[in-house]
Backbone as JSON Lines, residues from 0, in Angstrom:
{"i":0,"aa":"M","n":[169.33,113.98,116.7],"ca":[167.91,113.66,116.9],"c":[167.13,113.95,115.64]}
{"i":1,"aa":"K","n":[167.45,114.99,114.97],"ca":[166.73,115.33,113.75],"c":[166.96,114.31,112.67]}
{"i":2,"aa":"R","n":[168.2,113.78,112.6],"ca":[168.51,112.79,111.59],"c":[167.71,111.52,111.84]}
{"i":3,"aa":"C","n":[167.49,111.17,113.09],"ca":[166.74,109.97,113.46],"c":[165.3,110.1,113.03]}
{"i":4,"aa":"V","n":[164.69,111.22,113.29],"ca":[163.3,111.45,112.89],"c":[163.16,111.37,111.39]}
{"i":5,"aa":"L","n":[164.08,111.94,110.66],"ca":[164.05,111.93,109.21],"c":[164.16,110.52,108.68]}
{"i":6,"aa":"A","n":[165.01,109.71,109.27],"ca":[165.2,108.34,108.83],"c":[163.93,107.53,109.03]}
{"i":7,"aa":"V","n":[163.28,107.69,110.18],"ca":[162.04,106.96,110.45],"c":[160.96,107.39,109.46]}
{"i":8,"aa":"G","n":[160.9,108.67,109.19],"ca":[159.89,109.17,108.25],"c":[160.06,108.58,106.87]}
{"i":9,"aa":"L","n":[161.27,108.35,106.45],"ca":[161.49,107.79,105.13],"c":[161.02,106.34,105.04]}
{"i":10,"aa":"L","n":[160.96,105.65,106.16],"ca":[160.55,104.25,106.15],"c":[159.03,104.1,106.07]}
{"i":11,"aa":"L","n":[158.29,105.13,106.4],"ca":[156.82,105.04,106.41],"c":[156.26,105.31,105.02]}
{"i":12,"aa":"P","n":[155.38,104.43,104.5],"ca":[154.8,104.67,103.17],"c":[153.84,105.85,103.22]}
{"i":13,"aa":"P","n":[153.74,106.61,102.17],"ca":[152.82,107.74,102.14],"c":[151.37,107.26,102.25]}
{"i":14,"aa":"L","n":[150.6,107.94,103.08],"ca":[149.22,107.53,103.33],"c":[148.37,107.6,102.06]}
{"i":15,"aa":"V","n":[148.59,108.6,101.24],"ca":[147.76,108.76,100.05],"c":[147.99,107.62,99.08]}
{"i":16,"aa":"A","n":[149.22,107.18,98.94],"ca":[149.54,106.13,97.99],"c":[148.9,104.81,98.39]}
{"i":17,"aa":"S","n":[148.67,104.56,99.69],"ca":[148.14,103.28,100.15],"c":[146.62,103.23,100.1]}
{"i":18,"aa":"A","n":[145.97,104.36,99.9],"ca":[144.51,104.38,99.88],"c":[143.98,103.74,98.61]}
{"i":19,"aa":"D","n":[142.86,102.97,98.72],"ca":[142.24,102.36,97.55],"c":[141.63,103.44,96.67]}
{"i":20,"aa":"P","n":[141.69,103.27,95.36],"ca":[141.08,104.27,94.47],"c":[139.56,104.29,94.65]}
{"i":21,"aa":"A","n":[138.96,105.43,94.46],"ca":[137.51,105.55,94.61],"c":[136.82,104.73,93.53]}
{"i":22,"aa":"P","n":[135.74,104.05,93.86],"ca":[135.03,103.25,92.86],"c":[134.43,104.12,91.78]}
{"i":23,"aa":"K","n":[134.41,103.63,90.56],"ca":[133.8,104.35,89.46],"c":[132.32,103.97,89.4]}
{"i":24,"aa":"V","n":[131.47,104.97,89.41],"ca":[130.03,104.75,89.49],"c":[129.35,105.19,88.19]}
{"i":25,"aa":"A","n":[128.45,104.34,87.69],"ca":[127.65,104.67,86.52],"c":[126.17,104.63,86.91]}
{"i":26,"aa":"V","n":[125.32,105.08,86.0],"ca":[123.88,105.06,86.26],"c":[123.17,104.49,85.04]}
{"i":27,"aa":"I","n":[121.94,104.05,85.26],"ca":[121.11,103.56,84.17],"c":[119.65,103.81,84.51]}
{"i":28,"aa":"N","n":[118.89,104.21,83.51],"ca":[117.44,104.4,83.68],"c":[116.78,103.07,83.34]}
{"i":29,"aa":"L","n":[116.52,102.26,84.35],"ca":[116.01,100.91,84.13],"c":[114.63,100.92,83.49]}
{"i":30,"aa":"A","n":[113.8,101.87,83.87],"ca":[112.46,101.96,83.28],"c":[112.55,102.23,81.78]}
{"i":31,"aa":"A","n":[113.46,103.13,81.4],"ca":[113.63,103.44,79.98],"c":[114.15,102.24,79.2]}
{"i":32,"aa":"V","n":[115.02,101.46,79.83],"ca":[115.55,100.26,79.17],"c":[114.44,99.24,78.97]}
{"i":33,"aa":"F","n":[113.65,98.99,80.0],"ca":[112.54,98.04,79.87],"c":[111.56,98.49,78.8]}
{"i":34,"aa":"D","n":[111.22,99.78,78.82],"ca":[110.23,100.29,77.86],"c":[110.76,100.27,76.43]}
{"i":35,"aa":"G","n":[112.06,100.52,76.27],"ca":[112.63,100.59,74.93],"c":[113.11,99.27,74.38]}
{"i":36,"aa":"F","n":[113.16,98.24,75.21],"ca":[113.62,96.92,74.77],"c":[112.52,96.29,73.91]}
{"i":37,"aa":"Q","n":[112.85,95.96,72.67],"ca":[111.84,95.42,71.75],"c":[111.26,94.1,72.24]}
{"i":38,"aa":"M","n":[112.03,93.33,72.95],"ca":[111.53,92.08,73.5],"c":[110.37,92.34,74.46]}
{"i":39,"aa":"T","n":[110.5,93.39,75.27],"ca":[109.41,93.75,76.19],"c":[108.16,94.1,75.4]}
{"i":40,"aa":"R","n":[108.31,94.89,74.35],"ca":[107.16,95.31,73.54],"c":[106.49,94.12,72.86]}
{"i":41,"aa":"D","n":[107.3,93.21,72.33],"ca":[106.74,92.04,71.66],"c":[105.98,91.14,72.63]}
{"i":42,"aa":"L","n":[106.54,90.99,73.83],"ca":[105.87,90.14,74.82],"c":[104.59,90.79,75.33]}
{"i":43,"aa":"E","n":[104.61,92.11,75.52],"ca":[103.4,92.78,75.95],"c":[102.3,92.65,74.9]}
{"i":44,"aa":"Q","n":[102.69,92.7,73.63],"ca":[101.71,92.49,72.56],"c":[101.17,91.07,72.59]}
{"i":45,"aa":"R","n":[102.05,90.11,72.86],"ca":[101.61,88.72,72.95],"c":[100.6,88.56,74.08]}
{"i":46,"aa":"F","n":[100.89,89.16,75.24],"ca":[99.98,89.02,76.37],"c":[98.68,89.78,76.13]}
{"i":47,"aa":"E","n":[98.76,90.88,75.42],"ca":[97.53,91.61,75.09],"c":[96.65,90.76,74.17]}
{"i":48,"aa":"D","n":[97.26,90.1,73.2],"ca":[96.52,89.21,72.31],"c":[95.91,88.04,73.09]}
{"i":49,"aa":"A","n":[96.69,87.5,74.03],"ca":[96.2,86.39,74.85],"c":[95.02,86.83,75.71]}
{"i":50,"aa":"R","n":[95.12,88.04,76.28],"ca":[94.01,88.55,77.1],"c":[92.74,88.74,76.26]}
{"i":51,"aa":"R","n":[92.92,89.23,75.04],"ca":[91.76,89.4,74.17],"c":[91.14,88.05,73.82]}
{"i":52,"aa":"A","n":[91.98,87.05,73.54],"ca":[91.47,85.72,73.2],"c":[90.72,85.11,74.38]}
{"i":53,"aa":"I","n":[91.28,85.27,75.57],"ca":[90.61,84.75,76.77],"c":[89.29,85.49,76.99]}
{"i":54,"aa":"G","n":[89.3,86.78,76.78],"ca":[88.07,87.55,76.93],"c":[86.99,87.11,75.96]}
{"i":55,"aa":"A","n":[87.39,86.83,74.7],"ca":[86.42,86.37,73.71],"c":[85.87,85.0,74.08]}
{"i":56,"aa":"E","n":[86.74,84.11,74.55],"ca":[86.29,82.78,74.98],"c":[85.37,82.88,76.18]}
{"i":57,"aa":"A","n":[85.69,83.77,77.11],"ca":[84.85,83.95,78.29],"c":[83.46,84.46,77.89]}
{"i":58,"aa":"E","n":[83.43,85.4,76.96],"ca":[82.15,85.93,76.5],"c":[81.32,84.84,75.83]}
{"i":59,"aa":"S","n":[81.98,83.99,75.04],"ca":[81.28,82.88,74.39],"c":[80.7,81.91,75.4]}
{"i":60,"aa":"R","n":[81.47,81.61,76.43],"ca":[80.99,80.69,77.47],"c":[79.84,81.3,78.27]}
{"i":61,"aa":"R","n":[79.94,82.59,78.55],"ca":[78.86,83.25,79.29],"c":[77.56,83.26,78.49]}
{"i":62,"aa":"K","n":[77.67,83.52,77.2],"ca":[76.48,83.53,76.36],"c":[75.85,82.14,76.29]}
{"i":63,"aa":"A","n":[76.69,81.1,76.23],"ca":[76.16,79.74,76.2],"c":[75.39,79.43,77.48]}
{"i":64,"aa":"I","n":[75.91,79.89,78.6],"ca":[75.23,79.68,79.88],"c":[73.92,80.46,79.92]}
{"i":65,"aa":"E","n":[73.97,81.69,79.45],"ca":[72.75,82.51,79.42],"c":[71.68,81.89,78.53]}
{"i":66,"aa":"N","n":[72.1,81.34,77.4],"ca":[71.14,80.7,76.5],"c":[70.5,79.48,77.16]}
{"i":67,"aa":"Q","n":[71.3,78.73,77.88],"ca":[70.76,77.56,78.57],"c":[69.8,77.97,79.69]}
{"i":68,"aa":"L","n":[70.12,79.06,80.37],"ca":[69.23,79.56,81.42],"c":[67.91,80.04,80.83]}
{"i":69,"aa":"T","n":[67.99,80.71,79.67],"ca":[66.77,81.17,79.0],"c":[65.91,79.99,78.55]}
{"i":70,"aa":"A","n":[66.58,78.99,77.98],"ca":[65.85,77.8,77.53],"c":[65.22,77.06,78.69]}
{"i":71,"aa":"L","n":[65.85,77.14,79.85],"ca":[65.35,76.42,81.03],"c":[63.99,76.95,81.47]}
{"i":72,"aa":"E","n":[63.71,78.2,81.18],"ca":[62.45,78.8,81.6],"c":[61.24,78.17,80.91]}
{"i":73,"aa":"A","n":[61.47,77.5,79.81],"ca":[60.36,76.89,79.07],"c":[59.9,75.57,79.67]}
{"i":74,"aa":"F","n":[60.62,75.05,80.64],"ca":[60.29,73.74,81.22],"c":[59.58,73.9,82.56]}
{"i":75,"aa":"D","n":[58.75,72.95,82.84],"ca":[58.04,72.89,84.12],"c":[59.07,72.64,85.23]}
{"i":76,"aa":"R","n":[59.07,73.51,86.21],"ca":[60.06,73.42,87.28],"c":[59.95,72.11,88.08]}
{"i":77,"aa":"S","n":[58.8,71.49,88.02],"ca":[58.61,70.24,88.76],"c":[58.96,69.01,87.92]}
{"i":78,"aa":"S","n":[59.33,69.25,86.66],"ca":[59.6,68.1,85.79],"c":[61.03,67.59,85.97]}
{"i":79,"aa":"R","n":[61.23,66.35,85.57],"ca":[62.55,65.73,85.65],"c":[63.52,66.38,84.67]}
{"i":80,"aa":"E","n":[63.0,66.74,83.47],"ca":[63.85,67.36,82.46],"c":[64.37,68.7,82.93]}
{"i":81,"aa":"F","n":[63.54,69.47,83.65],"ca":[63.97,70.75,84.19],"c":[65.14,70.54,85.17]}
{"i":82,"aa":"A","n":[65.0,69.54,86.04],"ca":[66.05,69.27,87.03],"c":[67.35,68.88,86.34]}
{"i":83,"aa":"E","n":[67.24,68.05,85.29],"ca":[68.44,67.6,84.58],"c":[69.11,68.77,83.85]}
{"i":84,"aa":"R","n":[68.3,69.6,83.21],"ca":[68.87,70.74,82.49],"c":[69.47,71.77,83.45]}
{"i":85,"aa":"R","n":[68.84,71.98,84.58],"ca":[69.36,72.92,85.57],"c":[70.7,72.42,86.11]}
{"i":86,"aa":"A","n":[70.79,71.1,86.35],"ca":[72.06,70.52,86.81],"c":[73.16,70.71,85.76]}
{"i":87,"aa":"A","n":[72.77,70.58,84.49],"ca":[73.75,70.75,83.41],"c":[74.24,72.19,83.36]}
{"i":88,"aa":"V","n":[73.33,73.14,83.55],"ca":[73.71,74.56,83.55],"c":[74.62,74.86,84.74]}
{"i":89,"aa":"Q","n":[74.31,74.29,85.87],"ca":[75.15,74.51,87.05],"c":[76.56,73.97,86.83]}
{"i":90,"aa":"R","n":[76.65,72.83,86.14],"ca":[77.98,72.29,85.82],"c":[78.73,73.24,84.88]}
{"i":91,"aa":"M","n":[78.0,73.79,83.91],"ca":[78.62,74.75,83.0],"c":[79.13,75.97,83.76]}
{"i":92,"aa":"Q","n":[78.38,76.43,84.74],"ca":[78.79,77.59,85.53],"c":[80.04,77.29,86.35]}
{"i":93,"aa":"V","n":[80.08,76.11,86.95],"ca":[81.26,75.71,87.73],"c":[82.48,75.58,86.83]}
{"i":94,"aa":"E","n":[82.28,74.91,85.69],"ca":[83.38,74.74,84.75],"c":[83.89,76.08,84.24]}
{"i":95,"aa":"Y","n":[82.99,77.03,84.04],"ca":[83.4,78.36,83.58],"c":[84.26,79.05,84.64]}
{"i":96,"aa":"R","n":[83.84,79.0,85.89],"ca":[84.61,79.65,86.96],"c":[85.99,79.03,87.1]}
{"i":97,"aa":"V","n":[86.06,77.69,87.05],"ca":[87.35,77.01,87.16],"c":[88.24,77.36,85.98]}
{"i":98,"aa":"W","n":[87.67,77.33,84.77],"ca":[88.43,77.67,83.56],"c":[88.97,79.09,83.66]}
{"i":99,"aa":"A","n":[88.13,80.04,84.07],"ca":[88.55,81.44,84.16],"c":[89.69,81.62,85.16]}
{"i":100,"aa":"E","n":[89.6,80.96,86.31],"ca":[90.64,81.07,87.33],"c":[91.96,80.48,86.84]}
{"i":101,"aa":"V","n":[91.88,79.32,86.15],"ca":[93.09,78.67,85.65],"c":[93.75,79.54,84.57]}
{"i":102,"aa":"E","n":[92.94,80.06,83.66],"ca":[93.49,80.9,82.59],"c":[94.15,82.16,83.16]}
{"i":103,"aa":"E","n":[93.5,82.78,84.12],"ca":[94.05,83.99,84.73],"c":[95.37,83.71,85.44]}
{"i":104,"aa":"Q","n":[95.41,82.63,86.21],"ca":[96.63,82.3,86.94],"c":[97.76,81.9,85.99]}
{"i":105,"aa":"T","n":[97.42,81.16,84.94],"ca":[98.43,80.76,83.96],"c":[99.05,81.98,83.29]}
{"i":106,"aa":"L","n":[98.2,82.94,82.93],"ca":[98.68,84.17,82.3],"c":[99.58,84.95,83.26]}
{"i":107,"aa":"K","n":[99.2,85.03,84.52],"ca":[100.01,85.74,85.51],"c":[101.36,85.07,85.7]}
{"i":108,"aa":"D","n":[101.37,83.73,85.77],"ca":[102.63,83.01,85.96],"c":[103.56,83.2,84.77]}
{"i":109,"aa":"E","n":[103.01,83.13,83.55],"ca":[103.84,83.3,82.36],"c":[104.37,84.73,82.28]}
{"i":110,"aa":"H","n":[103.53,85.69,82.62],"ca":[103.97,87.09,82.59],"c":[105.11,87.31,83.59]}
{"i":111,"aa":"M","n":[104.98,86.73,84.78],"ca":[106.04,86.88,85.78],"c":[107.33,86.22,85.31]}
{"i":112,"aa":"G","n":[107.2,85.04,84.69],"ca":[108.38,84.34,84.2],"c":[109.1,85.13,83.13]}
{"i":113,"aa":"W","n":[108.34,85.69,82.18],"ca":[108.97,86.48,81.12],"c":[109.58,87.76,81.66]}
{"i":114,"aa":"L","n":[108.92,88.38,82.64],"ca":[109.46,89.6,83.23],"c":[110.8,89.31,83.89]}
{"i":115,"aa":"R","n":[110.88,88.18,84.58],"ca":[112.15,87.81,85.2],"c":[113.22,87.52,84.14]}
{"i":116,"aa":"S","n":[112.8,86.89,83.04],"ca":[113.73,86.6,81.95],"c":[114.29,87.89,81.35]}
{"i":117,"aa":"I","n":[113.41,88.89,81.17],"ca":[113.87,90.18,80.63],"c":[114.83,90.84,81.6]}
{"i":118,"aa":"Y","n":[114.49,90.81,82.9],"ca":[115.38,91.41,83.89],"c":[116.76,90.74,83.87]}
{"i":119,"aa":"D","n":[116.78,89.42,83.8],"ca":[118.06,88.71,83.77],"c":[118.89,89.13,82.56]}
{"i":120,"aa":"E","n":[118.24,89.29,81.41],"ca":[118.96,89.68,80.21],"c":[119.49,91.12,80.33]}
{"i":121,"aa":"V","n":[118.67,92.0,80.88],"ca":[119.1,93.38,81.1],"c":[120.27,93.42,82.08]}
{"i":122,"aa":"H","n":[120.16,92.64,83.14],"ca":[121.23,92.6,84.15],"c":[122.56,92.17,83.53]}
{"i":123,"aa":"R","n":[122.52,91.15,82.68],"ca":[123.74,90.69,82.03],"c":[124.32,91.76,81.11]}
{"i":124,"aa":"A","n":[123.44,92.46,80.39],"ca":[123.9,93.51,79.49],"c":[124.53,94.67,80.26]}
{"i":125,"aa":"V","n":[123.93,95.03,81.39],"ca":[124.49,96.08,82.24],"c":[125.86,95.66,82.77]}
{"i":126,"aa":"E","n":[125.94,94.43,83.2],"ca":[127.21,93.92,83.75],"c":[128.31,93.98,82.69]}
{"i":127,"aa":"R","n":[128.0,93.53,81.48],"ca":[129.02,93.54,80.41],"c":[129.46,94.97,80.09]}
{"i":128,"aa":"E","n":[128.49,95.88,79.99],"ca":[128.82,97.26,79.64],"c":[129.63,97.92,80.75]}
{"i":129,"aa":"A","n":[129.25,97.69,81.99],"ca":[129.98,98.29,83.12],"c":[131.41,97.77,83.19]}
{"i":130,"aa":"Q","n":[131.56,96.48,83.02],"ca":[132.9,95.9,83.08],"c":[133.78,96.38,81.93]}
{"i":131,"aa":"S","n":[133.19,96.49,80.75],"ca":[133.99,96.92,79.59],"c":[134.46,98.37,79.72]}
{"i":132,"aa":"R","n":[133.71,99.18,80.49],"ca":[134.08,100.59,80.64],"c":[134.7,100.89,82.01]}
{"i":133,"aa":"G","n":[134.95,99.85,82.78],"ca":[135.67,100.02,84.03],"c":[134.85,100.58,85.18]}
{"i":134,"aa":"F","n":[133.54,100.43,85.15],"ca":[132.71,100.89,86.26],"c":[132.59,99.8,87.33]}
{"i":135,"aa":"D","n":[132.59,100.22,88.57],"ca":[132.5,99.29,89.69],"c":[131.08,99.16,90.24]}
{"i":136,"aa":"L","n":[130.27,100.16,90.01],"ca":[128.92,100.2,90.59],"c":[127.98,100.89,89.61]}
{"i":137,"aa":"V","n":[126.77,100.35,89.46],"ca":[125.76,100.96,88.59],"c":[124.5,101.22,89.42]}
{"i":138,"aa":"L","n":[124.09,102.47,89.47],"ca":[122.89,102.87,90.2],"c":[121.74,103.13,89.23]}
{"i":139,"aa":"T","n":[120.53,102.9,89.68],"ca":[119.38,103.18,88.83],"c":[118.9,104.61,89.07]}
{"i":140,"aa":"V","n":[118.52,105.25,87.99],"ca":[117.94,106.6,88.07],"c":[116.57,106.56,87.41]}
{"i":141,"aa":"R","n":[115.74,107.5,87.76],"ca":[114.42,107.58,87.15],"c":[113.99,109.02,87.03]}
{"i":142,"aa":"D","n":[113.25,109.29,85.97],"ca":[112.74,110.64,85.76],"c":[111.46,110.83,86.57]}
{"i":143,"aa":"L","n":[111.18,112.08,86.91],"ca":[109.92,112.37,87.57],"c":[108.76,112.14,86.59]}
{"i":144,"aa":"S","n":[107.67,111.6,87.09],"ca":[106.51,111.35,86.23],"c":[105.91,112.66,85.76]}
{"i":145,"aa":"A","n":[105.48,112.65,84.51],"ca":[104.89,113.87,83.95],"c":[103.41,114.0,84.3]}
{"i":146,"aa":"D","n":[102.8,112.92,84.76],"ca":[101.36,112.94,85.01],"c":[101.01,112.6,86.46]}
{"i":147,"aa":"V","n":[101.8,113.11,87.4],"ca":[101.48,112.86,88.81],"c":[100.14,113.51,89.14]}
{"i":148,"aa":"P","n":[99.31,112.87,89.94],"ca":[97.96,113.4,90.19],"c":[97.91,114.66,91.03]}
{"i":149,"aa":"D","n":[98.88,114.8,91.97],"ca":[98.83,115.96,92.84],"c":[100.21,116.24,93.42]}
{"i":150,"aa":"S","n":[100.3,117.32,94.2],"ca":[101.59,117.73,94.75],"c":[102.14,116.73,95.76]}
{"i":151,"aa":"M","n":[101.26,116.04,96.47],"ca":[101.73,115.05,97.44],"c":[102.42,113.88,96.74]}
{"i":152,"aa":"A","n":[101.84,113.45,95.62],"ca":[102.45,112.38,94.86],"c":[103.79,112.82,94.27]}
{"i":153,"aa":"L","n":[103.84,114.06,93.81],"ca":[105.1,114.61,93.28],"c":[106.15,114.67,94.38]}
{"i":154,"aa":"R","n":[105.76,115.12,95.55],"ca":[106.69,115.21,96.68],"c":[107.24,113.82,97.02]}
{"i":155,"aa":"Q","n":[106.38,112.82,96.99],"ca":[106.81,111.46,97.3],"c":[107.83,110.97,96.27]}
{"i":156,"aa":"E","n":[107.58,111.27,95.0],"ca":[108.53,110.87,93.96],"c":[109.88,111.55,94.16]}
{"i":157,"aa":"I","n":[109.84,112.82,94.48],"ca":[111.08,113.58,94.69],"c":[111.88,112.98,95.84]}
{"i":158,"aa":"L","n":[111.2,112.67,96.95],"ca":[111.89,112.14,98.12],"c":[112.44,110.73,97.89]}
{"i":159,"aa":"L","n":[111.84,110.01,96.95],"ca":[112.3,108.65,96.68],"c":[113.44,108.6,95.67]}
{"i":160,"aa":"K","n":[113.76,109.72,95.06],"ca":[114.87,109.73,94.12],"c":[116.18,109.47,94.85]}
{"i":161,"aa":"Q","n":[116.98,108.57,94.28],"ca":[118.24,108.2,94.92],"c":[119.44,108.89,94.29]}
{"i":162,"aa":"V","n":[119.3,109.36,93.06],"ca":[120.4,110.05,92.38],"c":[119.87,111.39,91.91]}
{"i":163,"aa":"L","n":[120.5,112.47,92.37],"ca":[120.06,113.81,91.99],"c":[120.86,114.38,90.83]}
{"i":164,"aa":"Y","n":[122.1,113.95,90.69],"ca":[122.93,114.45,89.6],"c":[123.88,113.35,89.15]}
{"i":165,"aa":"F","n":[124.11,113.31,87.84],"ca":[125.13,112.43,87.28],"c":[125.61,113.03,85.96]}
{"i":166,"aa":"S","n":[126.84,112.78,85.65],"ca":[127.38,113.24,84.38],"c":[126.86,112.35,83.26]}
{"i":167,"aa":"P","n":[126.51,112.9,82.13],"ca":[126.08,112.07,80.99],"c":[127.1,111.01,80.6]}
{"i":168,"aa":"R","n":[128.37,111.25,80.92],"ca":[129.4,110.27,80.6],"c":[129.21,108.97,81.37]}
{"i":169,"aa":"T","n":[128.5,109.03,82.48],"ca":[128.32,107.84,83.31],"c":[127.0,107.13,83.04]}
{"i":170,"aa":"D","n":[126.21,107.64,82.1],"ca":[124.89,107.07,81.82],"c":[125.02,105.93,80.81]}
{"i":171,"aa":"L","n":[124.66,104.72,81.23],"ca":[124.78,103.53,80.38],"c":[123.49,103.2,79.64]}
{"i":172,"aa":"T","n":[122.44,103.99,79.85],"ca":[121.11,103.63,79.33],"c":[121.12,103.37,77.83]}
{"i":173,"aa":"A","n":[121.6,104.32,77.04],"ca":[121.55,104.2,75.59],"c":[122.41,103.03,75.1]}
{"i":174,"aa":"R","n":[123.59,102.87,75.67],"ca":[124.48,101.79,75.25],"c":[123.87,100.42,75.54]}
{"i":175,"aa":"V","n":[123.32,100.27,76.73],"ca":[122.74,98.98,77.11],"c":[121.52,98.67,76.24]}
{"i":176,"aa":"L","n":[120.68,99.67,76.01],"ca":[119.48,99.46,75.2],"c":[119.84,99.08,73.77]}
{"i":177,"aa":"T","n":[120.84,99.74,73.22],"ca":[121.29,99.4,71.86],"c":[121.8,97.97,71.8]}
{"i":178,"aa":"A","n":[122.6,97.58,72.78],"ca":[123.15,96.23,72.81],"c":[122.04,95.19,72.94]}
{"i":179,"aa":"L","n":[121.06,95.46,73.78],"ca":[119.94,94.53,73.96],"c":[119.15,94.35,72.67]}
{"i":180,"aa":"N","n":[118.8,95.44,72.03],"ca":[117.98,95.36,70.82],"c":[118.74,94.73,69.66]}
{"i":181,"aa":"Q","n":[120.03,95.0,69.58],"ca":[120.83,94.37,68.53],"c":[120.92,92.86,68.74]}
{"i":182,"aa":"A","n":[121.13,92.43,69.96],"ca":[121.22,91.0,70.25],"c":[119.88,90.31,70.02]}
{"i":183,"aa":"Y","n":[118.8,90.99,70.39],"ca":[117.45,90.44,70.21],"c":[117.12,90.29,68.73]}
{"i":184,"aa":"A","n":[117.44,91.29,67.93],"ca":[117.19,91.23,66.49],"c":[118.04,90.15,65.84]}
{"i":185,"aa":"K","n":[119.27,90.0,66.31],"ca":[120.19,89.02,65.73],"c":[119.69,87.6,65.91]}
{"i":186,"aa":"R","n":[119.02,87.34,67.03],"ca":[118.53,85.97,67.26],"c":[117.1,85.75,66.73]}
{"i":187,"aa":"G","n":[116.57,86.74,66.01],"ca":[115.3,86.53,65.35],"c":[114.13,87.34,65.84]}
{"i":188,"aa":"G","n":[114.34,88.19,66.84],"ca":[113.26,89.03,67.35],"c":[112.1,88.23,67.91]}
{"i":189,"aa":"A","n":[110.89,88.66,67.58],"ca":[109.69,88.03,68.13],"c":[109.6,86.56,67.75]}
{"i":190,"aa":"A","n":[110.14,86.2,66.58],"ca":[110.08,84.81,66.14],"c":[110.92,83.89,67.02]}
{"i":191,"aa":"S","n":[111.85,84.47,67.78],"ca":[112.73,83.65,68.63],"c":[112.11,83.35,69.99]}
{"i":192,"aa":"L","n":[110.98,84.0,70.3],"ca":[110.36,83.81,71.61],"c":[109.62,82.48,71.65]}
{"i":193,"aa":"S","n":[109.87,81.7,72.69],"ca":[109.19,80.43,72.85],"c":[107.79,80.67,73.4]}
{"i":194,"aa":"A","n":[107.0,79.59,73.44],"ca":[105.62,79.72,73.94],"c":[105.59,79.99,75.44]}
{"i":195,"aa":"A","n":[106.62,79.58,76.14],"ca":[106.68,79.78,77.59],"c":[108.03,80.36,77.95]}
{"i":196,"aa":"P","n":[108.14,81.05,79.08],"ca":[109.42,81.62,79.48],"c":[110.43,80.53,79.79]}
{"i":197,"aa":"P","n":[111.73,80.84,79.71],"ca":[112.75,79.84,80.06],"c":[112.52,79.3,81.45]}
{"i":198,"aa":"L","n":[112.84,78.02,81.65],"ca":[112.6,77.39,82.95],"c":[113.29,78.12,84.08]}
{"i":199,"aa":"S","n":[114.49,78.65,83.82],"ca":[115.24,79.33,84.86],"c":[114.57,80.62,85.3]}
{"i":200,"aa":"A","n":[113.66,81.15,84.45],"ca":[113.03,82.43,84.75],"c":[111.61,82.26,85.29]}
{"i":201,"aa":"R","n":[111.11,81.01,85.35],"ca":[109.74,80.81,85.79],"c":[109.64,80.85,87.31]}
{"i":202,"aa":"P","n":[108.47,81.22,87.82],"ca":[108.27,81.14,89.27],"c":[108.45,79.7,89.75]}
{"i":203,"aa":"V","n":[108.87,79.53,91.0],"ca":[109.13,78.2,91.54],"c":[107.91,77.3,91.4]}
{"i":204,"aa":"D","n":[106.72,77.83,91.68],"ca":[105.51,77.03,91.65],"c":[105.18,76.53,90.26]}
{"i":205,"aa":"A","n":[105.72,77.21,89.23],"ca":[105.37,76.85,87.87],"c":[106.31,75.82,87.27]}
{"i":206,"aa":"Q","n":[107.4,75.49,87.97],"ca":[108.36,74.54,87.44],"c":[107.95,73.11,87.74]}
């Protein structure tokens, strides 16, 4: 009987050998990558310049309307010329509101498209780095904010943290950021950026 049990035992594969290996997990500070990516900085500067230009144009249009309103006071309210000039000012006001809304929405759409384009590029860089180093999963980590307004906000940040500890060996942040900036510089940096985000990265409504 003992020999029979031993024989059957030899036919069974060891349980440990059949188990799948544990996945290798890495981490990345996505906020640090976005902030340190030169493409992000160049685009933010572009949008800041665009906002300033729109603001200057808006101020010019507002002053033109104000000047026309001031000039209107010199005319007899019952006169035909007053009515015509008032109608012209009202058209200027409508055109200004429409222009402002269009400019604001256009800027928002372009900003969203570029943000998606940056995310796609970061995602590809993370994927390449993880695969080259044999990682199966990459989690995002974030540092606690240094300027939280109060203890409740700090508590909320702490509770929302998904990774409490990781070995520096598993941190891909520096490697990914270096790869991104090197690739961006190689293709020309800010000079390589088109006037609009790539079509694949634009919001559906903007295509």
